[in-house]
N, CA, C and O atoms as a Tinker XYZ file with bonds, in Angstrom:
   308  protein
     1  N    110.765000    2.588000  127.605000    73     2
     2  CA   111.060000    3.816000  128.293000    64     1     3
     3  C    112.568000    4.021000  128.274000    63     2     4     5
     4  O    113.334000    3.091000  128.528000    81     3
     5  N    112.983000    5.232000  127.975000    73     3     6
     6  CA   114.395000    5.583000  127.994000    64     5     7
     7  C    114.586000    6.633000  129.075000    63     6     8     9
     8  O    113.926000    7.672000  129.074000    81     7
     9  N    115.496000    6.350000  129.994000    73     7    10
    10  CA   115.781000    7.269000  131.097000    64     9    11
    11  C    117.279000    7.517000  131.140000    63    10    12    13
    12  O    118.071000    6.581000  131.248000    81    11
    13  N    117.663000    8.789000  131.055000    73    11    14
    14  CA   119.065000    9.137000  131.185000    64    13    15
    15  C    119.930000    8.729000  130.006000    63    14    16    17
    16  O    121.090000    8.358000  130.187000    81    15
    17  N    119.393000    8.792000  128.829000    73    15    18
    18  CA   120.137000    8.413000  127.628000    64    17    19
    19  C    120.062000    9.567000  126.640000    63    18    20    21
    20  O    119.005000   10.175000  126.468000    81    19
    21  N    121.171000    9.865000  125.996000    73    19    22
    22  CA   121.212000   11.017000  125.089000    64    21    23
    23  C    120.803000   10.680000  123.659000    63    22    24    25
    24  O    120.676000   11.579000  122.827000    81    23
    25  N    120.595000    9.403000  123.363000    73    23    26
    26  CA   120.272000    8.962000  121.996000    64    25    27
    27  C    121.360000    9.392000  121.009000    63    26    28    29
    28  O    121.074000    9.708000  119.854000    81    27
    29  N    122.594000    9.400000  121.472000    73    27    30
    30  CA   123.728000    9.848000  120.658000    64    29    31
    31  C    124.130000    8.785000  119.634000    63    30    32    33
    32  O    123.812000    7.605000  119.782000    81    31
    33  N    124.830000    9.228000  118.603000    73    31    34
    34  CA   125.246000    8.336000  117.514000    64    33    35
    35  C    126.157000    7.197000  117.965000    63    34    36    37
    36  O    126.227000    6.169000  117.292000    81    35
    37  N    126.860000    7.360000  119.094000    73    35    38
    38  CA   127.730000    6.272000  119.550000    64    37    39
    39  C    126.918000    5.043000  119.984000    63    38    40    41
    40  O    127.479000    3.960000  120.152000    81    39
    41  N    125.629000    5.205000  120.163000    73    39    42
    42  CA   124.746000    4.077000  120.475000    64    41    43
    43  C    123.821000    3.773000  119.294000    63    42    44    45
    44  O    122.686000    3.330000  119.473000    81    43
    45  N    124.320000    4.015000  118.111000    73    43    46
    46  CA   123.515000    3.827000  116.896000    64    45    47
    47  C    122.972000    2.409000  116.793000    63    46    48    49
    48  O    121.868000    2.215000  116.285000    81    47
    49  N    123.718000    1.416000  117.259000    73    47    50
    50  CA   123.261000    0.029000  117.187000    64    49    51
    51  C    121.974000   -0.161000  117.998000    63    50    52    53
    52  O    121.101000   -0.931000  117.597000    81    51
    53  N    121.852000    0.522000  119.113000    73    51    54
    54  CA   120.636000    0.450000  119.932000    64    53    55
    55  C    119.500000    1.207000  119.237000    63    54    56    57
    56  O    118.364000    0.736000  119.188000    81    55
    57  N    119.821000    2.367000  118.712000    73    55    58
    58  CA   118.809000    3.182000  118.041000    64    57    59
    59  C    118.254000    2.468000  116.811000    63    58    60    61
    60  O    117.061000    2.566000  116.520000    81    59
    61  N    119.118000    1.748000  116.087000    73    59    62
    62  CA   118.649000    0.977000  114.924000    64    61    63
    63  C    117.646000   -0.086000  115.346000    63    62    64    65
    64  O    116.648000   -0.312000  114.662000    81    63
    65  N    117.910000   -0.734000  116.470000    73    63    66
    66  CA   116.982000   -1.765000  116.972000    64    65    67
    67  C    115.628000   -1.160000  117.315000    63    66    68    69
    68  O    114.590000   -1.761000  117.038000    81    67
    69  N    115.634000    0.018000  117.911000    73    67    70
    70  CA   114.375000    0.699000  118.226000    64    69    71
    71  C    113.630000    1.027000  116.935000    63    70    72    73
    72  O    112.429000    0.781000  116.824000    81    71
    73  N    114.351000    1.584000  115.962000    73    71    74
    74  CA   113.718000    1.968000  114.693000    64    73    75
    75  C    113.181000    0.759000  113.941000    63    74    76    77
    76  O    112.124000    0.842000  113.316000    81    75
    77  N    113.891000   -0.361000  113.994000    73    75    78
    78  CA   113.458000   -1.556000  113.273000    64    77    79
    79  C    112.408000   -2.363000  114.042000    63    78    80    81
    80  O    111.754000   -3.237000  113.473000    81    79
    81  N    112.250000   -2.072000  115.322000    73    79    82
    82  CA   111.316000   -2.819000  116.158000    64    81    83
    83  C    109.866000   -2.526000  115.819000    63    82    84    85
    84  O    109.558000   -1.875000  114.820000    81    83
    85  N    108.989000   -3.020000  116.668000    73    83    86
    86  CA   107.566000   -2.849000  116.397000    64    85    87
    87  C    106.808000   -2.299000  117.601000    63    86    88    89
    88  O    105.577000   -2.302000  117.614000    81    87
    89  N    107.535000   -1.826000  118.613000    73    87    90
    90  CA   106.871000   -1.200000  119.753000    64    89    91
    91  C    106.269000    0.120000  119.286000    63    90    92    93
    92  O    106.959000    0.918000  118.652000    81    91
    93  N    105.004000    0.363000  119.585000    73    91    94
    94  CA   104.382000    1.582000  119.074000    64    93    95
    95  C    104.746000    2.846000  119.845000    63    94    96    97
    96  O    104.531000    3.951000  119.346000    81    95
    97  N    105.294000    2.705000  121.055000    73    95    98
    98  CA   105.564000    3.874000  121.888000    64    97    99
    99  C    107.001000    3.877000  122.394000    63    98   100   101
   100  O    107.588000    2.833000  122.677000    81    99
   101  N    107.538000    5.072000  122.497000    73    99   102
   102  CA   108.854000    5.267000  123.092000    64   101   103
   103  C    108.744000    6.454000  124.039000    63   102   104   105
   104  O    108.400000    7.558000  123.616000    81   103
   105  N    109.033000    6.232000  125.316000    73   103   106
   106  CA   109.030000    7.291000  126.310000    64   105   107
   107  C    110.467000    7.722000  126.533000    63   106   108   109
   108  O    111.334000    6.892000  126.805000    81   107
   109  N    110.720000    9.012000  126.418000    73   107   110
   110  CA   112.084000    9.534000  126.499000    64   109   111
   111  C    112.139000   10.640000  127.554000    63   110   112   113
   112  O    111.329000   11.567000  127.542000    81   111
   113  N    113.104000   10.527000  128.463000    73   111   114
   114  CA   113.230000   11.546000  129.502000    64   113   115
   115  C    114.022000   12.749000  129.013000    63   114   116   117
   116  O    114.967000   12.625000  128.234000    81   115
   117  N    113.606000   13.917000  129.496000    73   115   118
   118  CA   114.335000   15.165000  129.287000    64   117   119
   119  C    114.659000   15.712000  130.665000    63   118   120   121
   120  O    113.811000   15.689000  131.557000    81   119
   121  N    115.868000   16.199000  130.846000    73   119   122
   122  CA   116.259000   16.737000  132.134000    64   121   123
   123  C    116.406000   18.246000  132.034000    63   122   124   125
   124  O    117.207000   18.750000  131.246000    81   123
   125  N    115.643000   18.952000  132.820000    73   123   126
   126  CA   115.717000   20.412000  132.813000    64   125   127
   127  C    114.907000   21.022000  131.687000    63   126   128   129
   128  O    113.892000   20.474000  131.256000    81   127
   129  N    115.369000   22.153000  131.227000    73   127   130
   130  CA   114.671000   22.946000  130.219000    64   129   131
   131  C    114.583000   22.198000  128.890000    63   130   132   133
   132  O    115.610000   21.859000  128.302000    81   131
   133  N    113.364000   21.940000  128.414000    73   131   134
   134  CA   113.226000   21.253000  127.116000    64   133   135
   135  C    113.871000   22.018000  125.967000    63   134   136   137
   136  O    114.171000   21.436000  124.925000    81   135
   137  N    114.087000   23.318000  126.149000    73   135   138
   138  CA   114.692000   24.139000  125.102000    64   137   139
   139  C    116.221000   24.189000  125.187000    63   138   140   141
   140  O    116.865000   24.864000  124.384000    81   139
   141  N    116.802000   23.475000  126.160000    73   139   142
   142  CA   118.268000   23.464000  126.255000    64   141   143
   143  C    118.851000   22.750000  125.038000    63   142   144   145
   144  O    118.171000   21.950000  124.395000    81   143
   145  N    120.097000   23.041000  124.732000    73   143   146
   146  CA   120.742000   22.422000  123.571000    64   145   147
   147  C    120.787000   20.903000  123.709000    63   146   148   149
   148  O    120.551000   20.186000  122.736000    81   147
   149  N    121.085000   20.411000  124.901000    73   147   150
   150  CA   121.155000   18.954000  125.112000    64   149   151
   151  C    119.800000   18.307000  124.855000    63   150   152   153
   152  O    119.720000   17.265000  124.204000    81   151
   153  N    118.742000   18.919000  125.362000    73   151   154
   154  CA   117.409000   18.343000  125.157000    64   153   155
   155  C    116.937000   18.480000  123.716000    63   154   156   157
   156  O    116.222000   17.613000  123.213000    81   155
   157  N    117.322000   19.543000  123.060000    73   155   158
   158  CA   116.985000   19.690000  121.637000    64   157   159
   159  C    117.613000   18.567000  120.814000    63   158   160   161
   160  O    117.010000   18.078000  119.859000    81   159
   161  N    118.831000   18.161000  121.192000    73   159   162
   162  CA   119.491000   17.055000  120.492000    64   161   163
   163  C    118.752000   15.740000  120.735000    63   162   164   165
   164  O    118.593000   14.939000  119.814000    81   163
   165  N    118.301000   15.516000  121.964000    73   163   166
   166  CA   117.542000   14.302000  122.285000    64   165   167
   167  C    116.233000   14.286000  121.504000    63   166   168   169
   168  O    115.860000   13.265000  120.928000    81   167
   169  N    115.546000   15.407000  121.487000    73   167   170
   170  CA   114.271000   15.503000  120.761000    64   169   171
   171  C    114.487000   15.254000  119.270000    63   170   172   173
   172  O    113.706000   14.551000  118.629000    81   171
   173  N    115.547000   15.833000  118.732000    73   171   174
   174  CA   115.866000   15.639000  117.312000    64   173   175
   175  C    116.174000   14.168000  117.015000    63   174   176   177
   176  O    115.714000   13.629000  116.009000    81   175
   177  N    116.948000   13.522000  117.885000    73   175   178
   178  CA   117.305000   12.115000  117.682000    64   177   179
   179  C    116.067000   11.234000  117.773000    63   178   180   181
   180  O    115.931000   10.281000  117.007000    81   179
   181  N    115.169000   11.537000  118.694000    73   179   182
   182  CA   113.930000   10.759000  118.819000    64   181   183
   183  C    113.055000   10.953000  117.583000    63   182   184   185
   184  O    112.448000   10.000000  117.094000    81   183
   185  N    112.992000   12.166000  117.086000    73   183   186
   186  CA   112.220000   12.437000  115.870000    64   185   187
   187  C    112.807000   11.691000  114.677000    63   186   188   189
   188  O    112.070000   11.235000  113.802000    81   187
   189  N    114.119000   11.567000  114.641000    73   187   190
   190  CA   114.771000   10.819000  113.562000    64   189   191
   191  C    114.391000    9.344000  113.623000    63   190   192   193
   192  O    114.250000    8.698000  112.585000    81   191
   193  N    114.223000    8.804000  114.831000    73   191   194
   194  CA   113.789000    7.407000  114.970000    64   193   195
   195  C    112.388000    7.212000  114.393000    63   194   196   197
   196  O    112.106000    6.202000  113.747000    81   195
   197  N    111.521000    8.187000  114.632000    73   195   198
   198  CA   110.157000    8.127000  114.084000    64   197   199
   199  C    110.224000    8.093000  112.559000    63   198   200   201
   200  O    109.544000    7.295000  111.913000    81   199
   201  N    111.042000    8.959000  112.003000    73   199   202
   202  CA   111.195000    9.009000  110.543000    64   201   203
   203  C    111.807000    7.719000  110.012000    63   202   204   205
   204  O    111.378000    7.202000  108.980000    81   203
   205  N    112.803000    7.203000  110.712000    73   203   206
   206  CA   113.462000    5.972000  110.274000    64   205   207
   207  C    112.489000    4.797000  110.286000    63   206   208   209
   208  O    112.519000    3.954000  109.390000    81   207
   209  N    111.629000    4.741000  111.295000    73   207   210
   210  CA   110.625000    3.669000  111.364000    64   209   211
   211  C    109.650000    3.788000  110.201000    63   210   212   213
   212  O    109.279000    2.786000  109.591000    81   211
   213  N    109.237000    5.016000  109.896000    73   211   214
   214  CA   108.304000    5.240000  108.803000    64   213   215
   215  C    106.862000    5.015000  109.228000    63   214   216   217
   216  O    106.580000    4.762000  110.400000    81   215
   217  N    105.955000    5.108000  108.266000    73   215   218
   218  CA   104.532000    4.974000  108.572000    64   217   219
   219  C    104.145000    3.526000  108.876000    63   218   220   221
   220  O    104.851000    2.581000  108.525000    81   219
   221  N    103.017000    3.394000  109.531000    73   219   222
   222  CA   102.475000    2.058000  109.806000    64   221   223
   223  C    102.061000    1.412000  108.493000    63   222   224   225
   224  O    101.642000    2.078000  107.546000    81   223
   225  N    102.192000    0.104000  108.472000    73   223   226
   226  CA   101.782000   -0.631000  107.289000    64   225   227
   227  C    101.935000   -2.116000  107.533000    63   226   228   229
   228  O    102.943000   -2.553000  108.088000    81   227
   229  N    100.958000   -2.890000  107.129000    73   227   230
   230  CA   101.010000   -4.325000  107.379000    64   229   231
   231  C    101.047000   -4.583000  108.874000    63   230   232   233
   232  O    100.182000   -4.113000  109.612000    81   231
   233  N    102.045000   -5.327000  109.320000    73   231   234
   234  CA   102.199000   -5.597000  110.757000    64   233   235
   235  C    103.055000   -4.549000  111.454000    63   234   236   237
   236  O    103.155000   -4.538000  112.681000    81   235
   237  N    103.662000   -3.686000  110.684000    73   235   238
   238  CA   104.559000   -2.679000  111.226000    64   237   239
   239  C    103.767000   -1.522000  111.828000    63   238   240   241
   240  O    102.848000   -0.991000  111.204000    81   239
   241  N    104.139000   -1.140000  113.051000    73   239   242
   242  CA   103.473000   -0.038000  113.741000    64   241   243
   243  C    104.333000    1.221000  113.646000    63   242   244   245
   244  O    105.560000    1.155000  113.718000    81   243
   245  N    103.676000    2.358000  113.484000    73   243   246
   246  CA   104.397000    3.629000  113.517000    64   245   247
   247  C    104.904000    3.854000  114.940000    63   246   248   249
   248  O    104.328000    3.332000  115.895000    81   247
   249  N    105.957000    4.613000  115.080000    73   247   250
   250  CA   106.534000    4.899000  116.388000    64   249   251
   251  C    106.046000    6.261000  116.869000    63   250   252   253
   252  O    106.181000    7.266000  116.171000    81   251
   253  N    105.479000    6.278000  118.065000    73   251   254
   254  CA   105.045000    7.518000  118.697000    64   253   255
   255  C    105.959000    7.786000  119.892000    63   254   256   257
   256  O    106.126000    6.932000  120.763000    81   255
   257  N    106.545000    8.975000  119.922000    73   255   258
   258  CA   107.460000    9.339000  121.003000    64   257   259
   259  C    106.752000   10.300000  121.948000    63   258   260   261
   260  O    106.092000   11.248000  121.522000    81   259
   261  N    106.906000   10.033000  123.234000    73   259   262
   262  CA   106.393000   10.917000  124.279000    64   261   263
   263  C    107.572000   11.270000  125.184000    63   262   264   265
   264  O    108.372000   10.407000  125.546000    81   263
   265  N    107.667000   12.527000  125.536000    73   263   266
   266  CA   108.737000   12.999000  126.403000    64   265   267
   267  C    108.196000   13.243000  127.803000    63   266   268   269
   268  O    107.035000   13.615000  127.975000    81   267
   269  N    109.050000   13.030000  128.806000    73   267   270
   270  CA   108.649000   13.294000  130.188000    64   269   271
   271  C    109.818000   13.913000  130.942000    63   270   272   273
   272  O    110.972000   13.805000  130.529000    81   271
   273  N    109.501000   14.553000  132.040000    73   271   274
   274  CA   110.486000   15.220000  132.871000    64   273   275
   275  C    111.228000   14.177000  133.708000    63   274   276   277
   276  O    110.622000   13.494000  134.533000    81   275
   277  N    112.524000   14.057000  133.498000    73   275   278
   278  CA   113.324000   13.059000  134.219000    64   277   279
   279  C    113.264000   13.270000  135.732000    63   278   280   281
   280  O    113.347000   12.308000  136.495000    81   279
   281  N    113.120000   14.513000  136.163000    73   279   282
   282  CA   113.075000   14.812000  137.598000    64   281   283
   283  C    111.805000   14.280000  138.249000    63   282   284   285
   284  O    111.744000   14.165000  139.473000    81   283
   285  N    110.794000   13.955000  137.454000    73   283   286
   286  CA   109.521000   13.474000  138.012000    64   285   287
   287  C    109.570000   11.979000  138.368000    63   286   288   289
   288  O    108.652000   11.460000  139.004000    81   287
   289  N    110.620000   11.309000  137.964000    73   287   290
   290  CA   110.738000    9.870000  138.194000    64   289   291
   291  C    111.577000    9.620000  139.447000    63   290   292   293
   292  O    112.668000   10.170000  139.594000    81   291
   293  N    111.067000    8.799000  140.329000    73   291   294
   294  CA   111.771000    8.476000  141.575000    64   293   295
   295  C    112.265000    7.041000  141.504000    63   294   296   297
   296  O    111.740000    6.156000  142.181000    81   295
   297  N    113.290000    6.819000  140.668000    73   295   298
   298  CA   113.799000    5.457000  140.469000    64   297   299
   299  C    114.431000    4.853000  141.721000    63   298   300   301
   300  O    114.271000    3.662000  141.990000    81   299
   301  N    115.137000    5.663000  142.470000    73   299   302
   302  CA   115.874000    5.134000  143.608000    64   301   303
   303  C    115.334000    5.657000  144.943000    63   302   304   305
   304  O    116.076000    5.794000  145.915000    81   303
   305  N    114.045000    5.942000  144.971000    73   303   306
   306  CA   113.415000    6.330000  146.225000    64   305   307
   307  C    113.263000    7.761000  146.478000    63   306   308
   308  O    112.738000    8.152000  147.521000    81   307
């Protein structure tokens, strides 16, 4: 699960680990309007991770991304 992260290129080392990993699911939070420019960038970056992982094959699992509303999470009460 990713909460409060923009998936920006400055964290490419983390994104590479996600793409190279084998977790089948990635949950990504969006804050506010999904059509906002900031959220469009997050959605695009998450889609790029799916492409980078590629299709399932052998022991490798395809990556499925699900988005959720960040405001719906009550992390701190």
